[in-house]
C-alpha positions in Angstrom: 0.0 -0.1 0.0 1.2 3.5 -1.0 0.5 6.8 0.3 -0.8 9.5 -1.9 -2.2 13.0 -1.5 -4.0 13.1 -5.0 -7.4 13.1 -3.4 -10.7 14.3 -5.3 -14.1 14.4 -3.6 -16.7 14.6 -6.1 -19.9 13.9 -4.6 -22.1 14.0 -1.3 -25.6 12.9 -1.9 -28.5 11.7 0.1 -30.8 8.6 -0.3 -33.9 8.7 1.6 -35.2 5.7 3.5 -32.0 4.4 4.3 -30.3 3.9 7.9 -27.4 5.9 6.7 -28.5 8.2 3.9 -25.5 10.3 3.3 -22.8 9.1 0.7 -19.7 10.6 0.3 -17.6 9.7 -3.1 -13.9 10.2 -3.7 -10.8 9.1 -5.7 -7.2 8.4 -4.3 -4.9 8.3 -7.2 -7.1 6.3 -9.6 -9.1 4.4 -7.2 -12.7 5.1 -6.3 -14.1 5.0 -2.8 -17.5 5.7 -0.9 -18.7 5.7 2.5 -22.1 6.0 3.9 -23.2 8.3 7.0 -26.1 8.9 9.2 -26.1 12.4 9.0 -25.0 15.3 6.9 -22.4 16.7 9.5 -20.5 13.4 9.6 -20.6 13.1 5.6 -19.2 16.6 5.4 -16.6 16.4 8.1 -18.4 18.7 10.3 -18.1 21.5 7.8 -21.5 23.4 7.3 -22.7 23.8 3.7 
């Protein structure tokens, strides 16, 4: 596993009716990742939007 600082966040979205409705999607170098959260402050890292 290598360390990279090439990170690109491209989407935060909400899907109603889910236990954890907030999704965050990002790329590290060229690999896609996603994570689901229970509320928007967790999904945005606590940053208001």
